[in-house]
NUMARKE-415524 format. One record per residue: residue in three letters; x, y, z of N, C-alpha, C in turn. Coordinates in steps of 0.05 Angstrom, whole numbers, plus 5000, padded with zeros to 4 digits. Example, Ala and Ser with C-alpha at 12.3 -4.5 7.8 and 13.67 -1.06 7.14 Angstrom:
<atoms>
ALA526448865156524649105156526449345156
SER525749555142527349795143525850015157
</atoms>
This chain:
<atoms>
MET843416798373843716808346841116828332
SER840316988313837817038300837116808284
GLY834416788275833616588256834816588230
LYS835416828220836816888195839516768195
ASN841016858216843816768221843916478223
SER842216348238842116058237841815908211
LYS840216038194839615928168842215958149
VAL843616178154846116228140848516038148
ILE848715998175850515798186849615508177
ALA847115448174846215188166846815148139
ALA846415328122846715318092849615268086
LEU851215448098854215418092855415198104
MET854415078127855214828138854814578122
ILE852314578108851614378092853514358066
GLY853914598057855714608033858414518038
TYR859514608061862214558069862614268077
THR860414148089860313868096860913688071
MET859513778048859913618023862813668010
VAL863713938014866413978004868413808019
TYR868113788045870213638061869813328059
MET867213248049866812978043868212898019
ASP867913067999869413007973872513027976
LYS873313237994876413227996877412958010
THR875712858028876712648043876212358031
MET874012338018873312088005875211997984
ILE876712167970878412077953880711917965
SER881311937988883511798002882611468006
THR880111418007879411168010878811067980
ALA877711227964876911137934879711057920
VAL882111157926884211137908885610827917
ILE884510717942885410467948884410257925
PRO881910237921880710047902881610127872
ILE881410387868882410487843885310407835
ALA887110417852890110367850890310047844
LYS888609877857888709597850887509567824
GLN885109677818883909607792885509677768
PHE887109917765888410027748891410017750
SER892309857773895209797777896810057778
LEU896010247796897210487802899210457827
ASN901610597826903110627849902710857867
THR903810887887903011107908903911367895
THR906011397875906411657866904011727846
GLN903111537831900711617813898311677826
THR897711537848895211577864895511867878
GLY898011927886898712157899898112407876
LEU898812367853898212527828895312617829
ILE893712407830890712417826890112607851
MET890812567873890212727897891413007893
SER893713037885895213297885893913457863
ALA893113357842892013547819889513677829
PHE887913587847885513707861886613977872
PHE888713937887889614167903890914397889
LEU892614287863893614487846891514677839
ALA889414577826887214747818885914907839
TYR885414767863884314897885885815117895
SER888715127895890715357897890015567882
CYS890015497852889715697833887315847836
MET885115747844882315857849881716067875
GLN883616017896883016117918883116437919
ILE885116567906885016847900883016937880
PRO882616817858880616917842877916867852
GLY877616637869875016587885874316817907
GLY876116897919875917107938875417397924
TRP876617447903876417677890873517687878
LEU872517487867869917457857867817487878
ALA868217387900866217397924866317697933
ASP868317837928868218117938867018287915
LYS867118187890866018347869863218287862
VAL862518017859859817947850857917837871
GLY859217787898857517697920858317427925
ALA858017357951858617077961856916877952
LYS854416917949852316677942852916607915
LYS853216807896853616727867855816507864
VAL858316597878860616427877860416157891
LEU858616137913858115907927856415697910
LEU854515837898852615677882854115547856
PHE855915697843857415597822858915397830
SER860415427851862515207863860614977867
LEU858514957882857514717887856214567861
ILE855214687843854114567819856414437803
SER858514607800860914487785862114267799
ILE862114237826863313997837861413757837
ALA858713827836856913627827857613457801
VAL857913617782858213507754860913367753
THR862913447765865713327764865413057779
SER863913067801863912797816862512577801
TYR860112667786858912457767860912367745
LEU862612587736864412507713866812337726
PHE867612387749869712197760868911917761
GLY866411857768865011607769864711467742
ILE865511627720865111477694867611427681
VAL869811587688872111567673874011307682
GLY875911227667877211007674880410977663
SER881911207667884811227661886211427679
LEU888611397682890011597700889911867692
PHE890011917663889912207653887412307659
MET885112147657882212277661881712317693
PHE882512147708882612157739883912417744
VAL886212477737887912707743886312957733
GLY885212937709883913167695881313227709
ILE879613027717876913117729877613177757
ARG879613097773880513197799881113497799
PHE882713567778883413857772881014007769
LEU879013927750876614077748875514127773
ALA875313877791873913937817875114117835
GLY877914117831879014307851878614627844
LEU878014647816877414937809874714997817
GLY872714807821870214847834870414897861
HIS872314747875872414777904873415047911
GLY875515147895876815377902875515637911
GLY872915687900871315907907870015887932
TYR869915617945867915597966869115717994
PRO871415668001872615768026872416088026
PRO873516228009873816518013870816628010
SER869116517992866416587993864716568019
THR865516368032864216308056865116498079
SER867716558077868816788096867317048091
LYS866817098065865317358056862517368063
ALA860817138061858517128069858117148102
ILE860117048114860017098145860417408154
ALA862517508137862917788143860217958135
GLU858717888119856418038108854217988127
ASN854217758138851717708155851917698189
PHE854617718197855117698228856617958236
GLU856018078260857618248270860618158276
PRO862518348278865218278278866218068307
HIS864418128326864817958349863917688347
GLN862017638329860717378327862217198304
ARG864317368286865117228267867216958270
VAL868517018289870816768298869216538306
LEU867016578323865216328332864016218306
ALA862916388289861416278264863416138247
GLN865716248243867716108226868415838238
SER869115848262869615598277867515368274
GLY865215468281862815298276862715148250
ILE863115318230862715198204865215028199
LEU867515078212869814898207869614638220
THR867214588238866614328245866014138226
THR865314248200864614068178866813918169
THR869313978177871713828171871413548179
GLY870113528205869813258217867213148210
ILE865013278203862413198195863113068166
GLY864013218149864813128125866612858123
GLY868412878143870112638147868612388158
ILE866712428176865112228187863412058161
LEU862312298145860512188123862212008102
ALA864912128098866712008078867511758089
TYR868411728112869411498122867611268135
THR864611328133862511138142861111068112
LEU859411278109857511248085859411198060
GLY861111398056862811388032864411098032
ALA866111028052867410808050865910538043
ASN863710548060862410278055860910308023
VAL860110508013859410507987861710437967
ILE863910537975866510487958867210187959
GLU866710077984867109797986865809647967
TRP863309727963861709617946862309647918
HIS862909887911864409977884864810267885
TRP867210347879868210637881866410817864
ARG865710707840864310897822861410987832
TYR860110777847857610837859858111067882
GLY860311087895861011257912860911557901
TYR861911597877862011857866859211937851
TYR857511747843854911797837853511917860
MET853411777885852311877907853012137916
LEU855712197913857112447919855912687902
GLY855812637874854812817858851912907866
THR850212707876847412787885847412927907
LEU849412877928849313027951850113317946
PHE851713347927852413627920849913787910
VAL848313647893845813777883844313857904
VAL844013687928842113767949843614007965
ALA846113997966847614237977847114487963
PHE847414487937846614707921843914827926
LEU841814647929838914727933838914867961
CYS840414767980840314908009841215148009
VAL843715217994844815477995842915647976
LEU841715547955840115717940837715817954
PHE836415647972834315747986834315838014
MET836615788025837315848054838816098060
LEU840616148038842516378042841516628031
PRO841416838045840317098034841717188010
ASN840317297991841817437969843817617975
ASP845717637959848017787964847218067968
GLN848818227982848118517986849118657959
ALA847518847954847918947929850619077928
VAL851819077903854219217902854419517901
VAL855319627921855319907925856820067902
LYS855620267889857220377868857620657875
THR857320757897857521037904860721097908
GLU861421377904864521417903865721347927
GLU864321377949865521327975865921037978
SER864320847970864820587973866920467957
VAL867120627932869620537915872220607927
GLN872320807939874620887955875520717976
GLU873420577991873920408012874620118004
LYS874120037977875219807966878219807964
MET879419597977882519637975883319427955
PRO885119527936885819367914887419087924
LEU887418907907888818637915891818697921
SER893018837906895718917912896518997938
GLN894619177950895019287975894319047996
THR892718867991892118658008894718468011
LEU896118447988898418257986900518408003
LYS900418648005902518798021902418768050
ASN900418668060899818638088901518408098
PRO903218458115905318248127903918018138
SER901518078151900117848165898517698145
VAL898017788123896817618100898817378089
ILE901317498087903117338075904317098097
LEU904317208125905117008147903316808147
ILE900616878150898716658152898316468126
PHE899016598104899216428079901316218085
ILE903716298094905716078100904815898122
ILE903815988143902715828164900815578157
LEU898815668141896715488129897815328110
LEU899815408094901315228077902514978093
LEU903915068110905314848129903214648143
GLU901414798156899214628170897814448152
ASN897114508126895514348111897314138096
VAL900014178096901413928090900913728107
VAL900513788131899713578155896913478150
THR895113698147892413628148891613468124
TYR892513568100891913378079893713158075
GLY896213158085897812908086896512678103
ALA895412778122894212578142891612438127
MET889912648117887612588105888012398078
SER889812488064890512308041891512038045
TRP893412018065895111768066894411578092
MET893011688109892511558136890911288128
PRO888911288113887411038107889510858094
SER890910928074892910738064895110618084
TYR895910828103897610708123896410488141
LEU893610528146892310318165891810068150
THR891010088125890509838109893109708106
GLU895309858098897809678093899109618120
THR899309768137900709688162899309458180
PHE896909498180895309338200893509108185
ASP893509128156892208938140889008938143
LEU888309198143885409248145883909288120
THR881209248118879909318095879409628097
VAL878209718072877509978067875510078090
ALA873509908092871209968111872409968141
GLN874109798145875309808176877210058179
ALA878610088161880210348160878410618163
GLY876110608145874410818148873110828175
ALA872510628187871310658215873210768233
ILE876010708233877810828250878111138245
MET877911208219878311508211876011668218
ALA873611528218871011658230871211698258
VAL872611548276873011608303874611878304
SER876711888286878412118289876712358279
ALA875112338260873312568249871312638271
ILE870412508288868912558308870612748331
LEU872912648336874412858352875413098338
GLN875613078313876113308298873713518301
ILE871413438302869013598308869313748334
ILE869813538355870613678380872813858383
GLY875113798371876713988367876414248354
SER874914278333873914518319871814658337
LEU870114528346868114658363869514788388
GLY871014628400872714678425874414918417
THR875614928395877215168388875715438390
GLY873515418377871715698375871215788403
ILE870415568421869515668449872115778464
ILE874115588462876515638478877815948471
LEU877916008442879116248436877216498441
THR874616448448872916678454872216688486
ARG873216488500872616488528875016448545
VAL877216298537879316248552881916378543
PHE882216338517885116418503884216698489
VAL882716868502882217128492884517298485
GLY885017358460887417538454890017348454
LYS889717108457892016898460891816678434
GLN891516778411891416608391894116448383
LYS896016608385898516478378899416258401
GLN898916288425899416108447897715838441
PHE895215878435893515658428894615518405
ILE895315658383896415498360898815318369
ILE900815438381903215318388902415078404
THR900815118425900214898443898914668428
SER896914718411895514508395897414338377
ALA899314508364901114388347903014218357
ILE903714268381906114108398904213808402
LEU901713858413900513608419899913458395
ALA899213558374898913418347901213288338
ALA903613428339906013298333906713078352
LEU906213068376906512828394905012608384
GLY902312658377900912438366901912318344
ILE903012498324904012358300906412218306
GLY908212328327910212208334909811938344
GLY907611878357906711618365906411408348
LEU905511498322905111318300907511188290
ILE909811328295912611238284913411008298
ILE912711028325913810798344911510558347
SER909310608338907010438347907210188327
THR906709928342906409718324903709578330
ASN902609698350899509608361897409768351
ILE895509628342893109738326891609938345
ILE891309888372890110038392891710308396
VAL894310258400895610518403895510678377
ALA895610558353895410708326892810838326
VAL890610718335888110858331888111118351
ILE888911088374889011308395890911518384
CYS893111468371894811658362893511798340
VAL892311648319890711778296888711948305
ALA887111848325885012018331885812288348
LEU887512278366888412508380890112688362
SER891712608345893212788329891112888307
GLY889212768300887012898283885613118295
MET884913088323883613288335885513538337
PHE887913518345889513758350890713878325
ILE891113708303891413828276889014008268
VAL886613928272884514078264884314358283
SER884814288309884914538328886814738317
THR889014658312891114818298890314998275
PHE888914818258888214948230885915158239
ALA884015068255881415218260882215498272
ALA884215498290884915728301886515918285
THR888015808263889315948245887516018222
ALA885615868215883615968192881616168201
SER881216168226878916358237880516658243
TRP883116628247884716878247884017138233
PRO883917078206883217328191880717458198
GLN878717318208875917438216876917658237
LYS879117638250879417788273881418018266
ILE883018008250885218208243884818348216
PHE883218248200882818398174880218538172
PRO880218768160877618918156875818788137
GLU873118858138871118718122871618768093
GLU872818998086872519048056874718888040
ILE876818748056878618588045878218288052
ILE876318228066876317948081876417738058
GLY874617788040874317578016877217548003
SER878517757995881117737983883017648002
ALA883117698025885217628044884717318050
SER882617258052881816958058882516788033
GLY882016908009882716747987886016717987
ILE887316937991890516907994891216738012
VAL890516728037891716548057890416278052
GLY888216268042887115998037889015858014
THR889816017993891615927974894015777990
GLY895215868008897315748023896515478033
GLY894215488043893315198055892815008032
THR891815088008891014907988893814857973
LEU895814997972898414937964899414707981
GLY899414718006900214498022898414248017
GLY896014278010894514068001895713917976
PHE896814097957897813987933900513847938
ILE902013987954904713857958904413597974
ALA902813587995902613358013902213077998
PRO900113037981899612767971902312657955
LEU903312867938905712777920907912717938
LEU908812897954911612867969911012667988
ILE908912608001908912378023908812138007
GLY907312127983907311887968910211777960
ALA911812027950914511977943916311887970
LEU915611997992917211898016916811638022
VAL914211558022913311258029914811088004
ASN914611147980915810987961918810937965
ASN920311167972923111167974924011018001
ALA922011018019922410878044921510548042
GLY920910468018920010218015917310128026
GLY915510348028913110318040912510368069
ASN915110458081915110518108914110838110
PHE912410878132911311168136912511338155
SER914711238167916111398190917311668179
VAL918711628157919811918147917712118138
ALA915612018131913412178124912012318150
PHE911812158168910812268194912512448206
ILE915212388207916912588218917012868202
PHE916712868176916513118161913613248168
MET911313098172909113228176909413348207
ALA910313258226910713358250912513608249
VAL914813638237916513828237915214068220
SER913913998198912214228184910314378200
LEU908714198220906514308236907814488256
LEU910214408268911514568290912914818278
ILE913814838253915015078244912815278235
GLY910515178224908415368220907415488247
ALA907115348269906115428294907815658304
PHE910715628304912315828316912616078295
ILE912016048272911616268253909616468264
SER907416358272905216518283905916728302
LEU908316708313909316898334909817178321
LEU910117168293910817398277908217528268
VAL906117438268903517568260902817798279
LYS902218028271900918218286898018228288
ASP897418208315894618158316893118438311
</atoms>
């Protein structure tokens, strides 16, 4: 990999790390927020879901903008807007404002994933893109480690300080992308290039785009369901502090890094041309780990199940999220990534609210929620058999 490409990967990873730190840190922040403002799980679920509703709304426009005005401009706007909303979240003090600020944060987040895919397509050869995308997706684990260690410990001190810190880190990420990512390729205005641009309506007619949209929706019901509620499960079931639950989740985040990196390596060296088989295998292993949480009453067994299920959930997601880089042409990669990413973020919107309601209706028991998550993951995995490579 060239020096230029290394800088591209580094810049995108720094930004993505902050994006995932923000997504993850809210799951620990809502614990003291709920206590301070007497919120139930449905209300805290609303705070988390508002973010993903806005995130979903911005995925397709974000991808379209990346195709039209260039990835770097959209990435920079995303990072600075998230910095502002992070500072604001640390200031406000009502359910209405918490929901509103997280909604605005979701709008900022929405442009980052499709613009990252566009930046990869602009700077890497086709055979390098899956590995590059998988490498960047390791930030799910890195961001999680930061959220569950640094973030959780600052939140233990006071949740407001956690968001002041987060806003500052986003400013740093903004500067890294500004100076390390090459300027966007000039928008080509020749008649030939205009003809090569595929309209959004044509992208939507591609069956594989719609199928991956559905798969990512189901996978992210699980990904963000676990991210949003696992700290609450650990603190309530085993009477742990936020910092203790964060330490357990950090172990899971480390294994998520291994899972994401391993996915890129395995798909390019072992499971070459066998993306579907890998997705199904990983989903089954993740579902078994989730199932272990249903029957576990021992903290050690629970930690093992949380860690292993987290690793295989991320492996399943990484294999699916990197798929568009292999099967879609460069001229629609931004739009296609935005569309399929919308499915993922809709899953993120559904998960906190639905799982919060399931837990409430079960009197605080998480078993029904875990069954729902495992089944969703398996259905999504088997739908992958319908995708045309």
